[in-house]
VOMIBA-670324 format. One record per residue (C-alpha): residue number from 1; residue in three letters; x, y, z. Coordinates in steps of 0.2 Angstrom, whole numbers. Each point is the difference from the previous one (the first is absolute). Layout:
% residues N
REC  torse  kollum      x      y      z
REC    NUM     ALA      X      Y      Z
...
This chain:
% residues 333
REC  torse  kollum      x      y      z
REC      1     MET   -415    728     46
REC      2     ARG     -9     18      4
REC      3     LEU    -15      4     -7
REC      4     ASN    -12     15      0
REC      5     PRO    -19     -4      1
REC      6     GLU     -3      4    -19
REC      7     GLN     15    -12     -4
REC      8     PHE     -8    -11     10
REC      9     ASN    -14     -8     -8
REC     10     THR      9     -4    -15
REC     11     ALA     13     -9     12
REC     12     LEU    -15    -10      7
REC     13     LYS     -1    -12    -12
REC     14     GLN     16    -13      4
REC     15     LEU      0     -1     19
REC     16     ALA     12      2     10
REC     17     PRO      2     -7     19
REC     18     VAL      1     15      9
REC     19     TYR     -6     16     -1
REC     20     PHE      3     15     13
REC     21     ILE    -13     15     -4
REC     22     THR      5     15     11
REC     23     GLY     -6     17      0
REC     24     ASP    -11     15      6
REC     25     GLU    -14     -1    -11
REC     26     PRO    -14    -12      7
REC     27     LEU    -12      0    -15
REC     28     GLN     14     -5    -10
REC     29     GLN     11    -12     10
REC     30     GLY    -19     -9      5
REC     31     GLU     -2     -2    -18
REC     32     VAL     18     -7     -5
REC     33     ALA     -4    -15     16
REC     34     ASP    -15     -3     -7
REC     35     ALA      6     -2    -20
REC     36     ILE     12    -10      6
REC     37     ARG    -14    -12     10
REC     38     LEU     -7     -2    -12
REC     39     ALA     11     -6    -13
REC     40     ALA      5    -14     14
REC     41     LYS    -13     -3      2
REC     42     LYS     -5     -6    -22
REC     43     SER     19     -7      4
REC     44     GLY     -6    -12     12
REC     45     TYR      5      9     17
REC     46     THR    -14     -5      7
REC     47     THR      4     -3     18
REC     48     ARG      3     21     11
REC     49     GLU     13      0     14
REC     50     VAL     -4     19      8
REC     51     PHE     15      4     11
REC     52     SER      1     18     11
REC     53     VAL     17      9      5
REC     54     GLU     -3      4     19
REC     55     ALA      8      0     16
REC     56     GLY      1    -17      5
REC     57     PHE      1     -9    -18
REC     58     GLU      9    -16     -3
REC     59     TRP     10      3    -16
REC     60     GLY      0    -20      0
REC     61     GLU    -15      1     -5
REC     62     LEU      3      3    -18
REC     63     ALA     11    -13      1
REC     64     LEU    -11    -14      4
REC     65     SER    -13      8    -10
REC     66     ALA     11     -2    -16
REC     67     ASP      5    -17      4
REC     68     SER    -19     -8      6
REC     69     MET    -10     -7    -14
REC     70     SER    -19      5     -2
REC     71     LEU    -11    -18     -3
REC     72     PHE    -10     10     -9
REC     73     ALA     11      8    -13
REC     74     ASP     19     -2     -8
REC     75     LYS      0     23     -1
REC     76     LYS      1     11     14
REC     77     LEU     -1     18      4
REC     78     ILE     10      6     16
REC     79     ASP     -8     18      1
REC     80     LEU     11     11     11
REC     81     ARG     -1     15      8
REC     82     MET     12     10      8
REC     83     PRO     -9     17      6
REC     84     SER     19      9      6
REC     85     GLY      8     -3    -18
REC     86     LYS     15     -8     11
REC     87     PRO      2    -19      6
REC     88     GLY     12      2     12
REC     89     THR     15    -12      1
REC     90     GLU     -8    -17      1
REC     91     GLY    -12      8    -13
REC     92     SER     14      3    -12
REC     93     LYS     10    -16      0
REC     94     ALA    -18    -10     -4
REC     95     LEU     -7      8    -10
REC     96     ILE     21     -1    -10
REC     97     ASP     -1    -18      6
REC     98     TYR    -21      0    -11
REC     99     CYS     10      7    -11
REC    100     GLN     18    -14     -6
REC    101     ARG    -14    -16      3
REC    102     LEU    -15      7    -10
REC    103     PRO    -12    -12      4
REC    104     GLU     -8     -8    -16
REC    105     ASP    -19      4     -1
REC    106     ASN      1     14     12
REC    107     LEU     -4     19     -4
REC    108     LEU      4     11     15
REC    109     LEU     -8     17      0
REC    110     ILE      7     14     10
REC    111     ILE    -10     16      5
REC    112     ALA     12     13      8
REC    113     PRO     -5     21      1
REC    114     LYS     14     10     -8
REC    115     ILE     19     -3      2
REC    116     THR     14     11     -2
REC    117     ALA     14      0    -10
REC    118     ALA     11     -8     11
REC    119     THR    -12    -13      3
REC    120     LEU     -1     -4    -17
REC    121     LYS     19     -5      1
REC    122     SER     -1    -12     15
REC    123     LYS      3    -16     -2
REC    124     TRP    -17     -9      2
REC    125     CYS     -6     10    -13
REC    126     GLN     13     -3    -13
REC    127     ALA     -5    -15      2
REC    128     LEU    -18      2     -5
REC    129     ASP      6     11    -13
REC    130     GLN     11    -16     -7
REC    131     ALA    -14    -14      1
REC    132     GLY    -15     11     -2
REC    133     VAL     -7     15     -5
REC    134     ILE      0     16      9
REC    135     VAL    -16     11     -2
REC    136     GLN      0     19      3
REC    137     VAL    -15     10      2
REC    138     TRP      0     16      2
REC    139     PRO    -10     20      5
REC    140     LEU     -3      3    -17
REC    141     GLU      0     18     -7
REC    142     GLY     -1     13    -14
REC    143     ALA     -1     -9    -19
REC    144     ALA      2    -17      6
REC    145     LEU    -16      3     14
REC    146     ILE    -10      9    -16
REC    147     GLN      7    -19    -10
REC    148     TRP     -7    -11     11
REC    149     LEU    -18     10      3
REC    150     GLN      0     -3    -21
REC    151     ARG      6    -16      3
REC    152     ARG    -13     -4     12
REC    153     ALA    -15      9     -7
REC    154     GLN      2     -9    -14
REC    155     LYS      2    -18      7
REC    156     ARG    -17      6      6
REC    157     GLY     -7      5    -18
REC    158     LEU     -2     19      5
REC    159     GLN      3     13    -12
REC    160     ILE      8     16      8
REC    161     GLY      8     12     -9
REC    162     VAL     20      7      8
REC    163     ASP     -7     17      7
REC    164     GLY    -16    -14     11
REC    165     ILE     15    -11      3
REC    166     LYS     12     16      8
REC    167     ALA    -16      3     10
REC    168     LEU      1    -15      6
REC    169     ALA     18      0      2
REC    170     SER     -4     17     14
REC    171     ARG    -13     -6      8
REC    172     ILE      7    -19      5
REC    173     GLU     19      5      1
REC    174     GLY     12    -12     10
REC    175     ASN    -17    -12      0
REC    176     LEU     -5    -13    -11
REC    177     LEU    -11     -9     11
REC    178     ALA    -10     16     -2
REC    179     ALA      5      1    -16
REC    180     SER     -6    -20     -4
REC    181     GLN    -16      2     10
REC    182     GLU     -4     15     -8
REC    183     ILE      2     -4    -17
REC    184     GLU    -12    -15      4
REC    185     LYS    -11     15      4
REC    186     LEU      1      7    -17
REC    187     TYR     -4    -14     -9
REC    188     ILE    -12     -3      8
REC    189     LEU    -10     18     -2
REC    190     TYR      8      2    -17
REC    191     GLY      2    -18    -11
REC    192     ASN     10     -1    -15
REC    193     GLU     -7     18     -2
REC    194     SER     13     14     -2
REC    195     ILE      5      7     15
REC    196     SER      2     18     -1
REC    197     LYS     14      7     12
REC    198     GLN    -15     11      8
REC    199     ALA     -8    -15      4
REC    200     VAL     15     -8      9
REC    201     GLU     -1     14     13
REC    202     ASN    -16      2      2
REC    203     VAL      1    -18      7
REC    204     VAL     19     -6      6
REC    205     ALA      0      8     18
REC    206     ASP     18      7      3
REC    207     SER      7    -15      9
REC    208     SER     17      6      0
REC    209     ARG     12     -6     14
REC    210     PHE     11     13      7
REC    211     ASP     15     -1     14
REC    212     VAL      9     13      8
REC    213     PHE     15     -6    -13
REC    214     LYS     -7      1    -17
REC    215     LEU     -5     20      6
REC    216     THR     18      1      4
REC    217     ASP      5     -7    -18
REC    218     CYS    -11     13     -7
REC    219     MET      7     14      7
REC    220     LEU     19     -4     -1
REC    221     ALA     -9     -3    -18
REC    222     GLY     -6     16     -1
REC    223     ARG    -18     -8     -6
REC    224     ILE     -9     13     11
REC    225     THR    -16     -1     -8
REC    226     ARG     -1    -18      4
REC    227     ALA     11      1     17
REC    228     ILE    -13     11      4
REC    229     LYS    -18    -15     -4
REC    230     VAL     11    -11      8
REC    231     LEU      3     13     16
REC    232     ASN    -20      1      0
REC    233     GLY     -2    -18      0
REC    234     LEU     11     -2     14
REC    235     LYS    -13     10     11
REC    236     ALA    -14     -8     -7
REC    237     GLU      8    -17      8
REC    238     GLY      0      8     14
REC    239     ILE     17     -1      1
REC    240     ALA     12      6     15
REC    241     PRO     10     19     -4
REC    242     PRO     15     -4     11
REC    243     VAL      4    -15    -11
REC    244     ILE     -2      9    -17
REC    245     VAL      9     16      9
REC    246     TRP     13    -14      4
REC    247     ALA      2     -6    -17
REC    248     VAL      2     16     -7
REC    249     SER     13      7     10
REC    250     ARG     11    -16      0
REC    251     GLU      0      4    -20
REC    252     ILE      5     18      4
REC    253     ARG     13     -5     12
REC    254     LEU      7    -14    -12
REC    255     LEU      1     10    -16
REC    256     ILE      7     17     12
REC    257     ASN     14    -11      6
REC    258     ILE      2     -9    -19
REC    259     LYS      2     21     -5
REC    260     ILE     11      6     12
REC    261     ALA     10    -19     -2
REC    262     VAL      4      7    -20
REC    263     ASN      0     17      4
REC    264     GLN     17     -5      9
REC    265     GLY      6     -4    -16
REC    266     GLN     -5    -19      3
REC    267     ASN     -4    -15    -13
REC    268     LYS    -18      2      2
REC    269     GLU     -3    -18     -7
REC    270     MET      9     -5     14
REC    271     VAL     -9     12     12
REC    272     LEU    -15    -11     -8
REC    273     LYS      8    -14      3
REC    274     ASN      2      1     19
REC    275     ASN    -14      5      2
REC    276     ARG     -7    -18     -7
REC    277     LEU    -11      6    -13
REC    278     TRP     -5    -12    -12
REC    279     ASP     -2      1    -19
REC    280     LYS    -19      5     -2
REC    281     ARG      3     12     14
REC    282     LYS     18      6     -3
REC    283     GLN     -7      7    -15
REC    284     ILE    -17     11      6
REC    285     VAL     12      8     17
REC    286     SER     16      3    -12
REC    287     ALA    -16     13    -10
REC    288     ALA     -6      6     14
REC    289     VAL     19      4      8
REC    290     SER      3      8    -18
REC    291     ARG    -15     10     -2
REC    292     MET     -1      6     18
REC    293     ASP      8     15      7
REC    294     ILE      6     -4     19
REC    295     GLN     -9     16      7
REC    296     VAL    -15     -5     -6
REC    297     LEU      4    -18      6
REC    298     GLN      5      9     17
REC    299     LYS    -20     10     -1
REC    300     ALA     -8    -17     -5
REC    301     LEU      7     -6     18
REC    302     LEU     -5     15     11
REC    303     LEU    -21     -5     -8
REC    304     CYS      4    -18      4
REC    305     SER      3      8     18
REC    306     LYS    -11      9     -1
REC    307     ALA    -15    -12     -5
REC    308     ASP     10     -8     16
REC    309     ARG     -7     14     11
REC    310     GLN    -20      0     -7
REC    311     ILE     -1    -18      3
REC    312     LYS      8      1     16
REC    313     GLY    -12     14      4
REC    314     ARG     15     13      3
REC    315     GLU     -4     10    -15
REC    316     GLN    -20      7     -7
REC    317     GLY     -2     -7    -18
REC    318     ASP     -5    -13     -8
REC    319     CYS     15    -15     -6
REC    320     TRP    -10     -6    -15
REC    321     GLU      3     19     -6
REC    322     THR     21     -1      4
REC    323     LEU      2    -15     -9
REC    324     LEU    -10      7    -15
REC    325     SER     13     13      1
REC    326     LEU     11    -12      1
REC    327     CYS      1    -10    -15
REC    328     MET     -2     17     -8
REC    329     PHE     19      4      7
REC    330     PHE      5    -16    -12
REC    331     SER     -5      9    -17
REC    332     VAL     14     12     -1
REC    333     LYS     11     -2    -13
């Protein structure tokens, strides 16, 4: 059974023998794992063994732990950390074997980073799915982030209007740990008082988690105001300009190649598929291809070259100003 963190809270009323938590949002992942551990403890799983799948890990330890009886308790929680997200051949067999003969009075909790769609279809992952619960944790954006902040604030007893919640979202976008900390700060300062948008803006630090991929997504979507904010954030965080130039130029070349193929009469869906774009990326890239002219894209690529020369000192000017101009190219309708 596959659930998201919100569905998971209800399903936890009856413990499953296996839980697999995967995703790249650390706060939600940690809270889901803590909820499982607490529920297990209340249900009598008072013994806990922790394993980390790193170089040299012996998968035989999983079976040994599952088969061994505790001297002090009847129930045991096996906490397995898998940083790579891939158990390997030996680990796959060990997990499948575990699920095929689920040990009584044992609960297996596996924690891993985000895994691919192909990994979800693997035999070991399907075995975990059939035996227990897979919780997939994703970064929150847009309306989902607003709803999460509203629930979080209400749970803490805060009275924040919609405008205030939106202001909070704009400051902490993509960083739920920062959001949780800022909500605690607001509670300490205001308690149960009604909190205005202005109060939120005065108190909450701008803790947005910027990265070059968020920048390119904003550019492709034509969200230029947002792209400029992300670009300024990258500059403030000290991100090396060559990394930004590399990411943006890669996206421009992708758009040009797709544009050329479509203009030659190739099926657009097939071209997108051949470029190995997953569903979320396919939509945003397809929209950019339809919106932008190939001559504009070629001029944008020339700007990337200009920024690269400025970074290397081969041309005068500020590379950040050139990157700002580059963002504006994507505002073309």
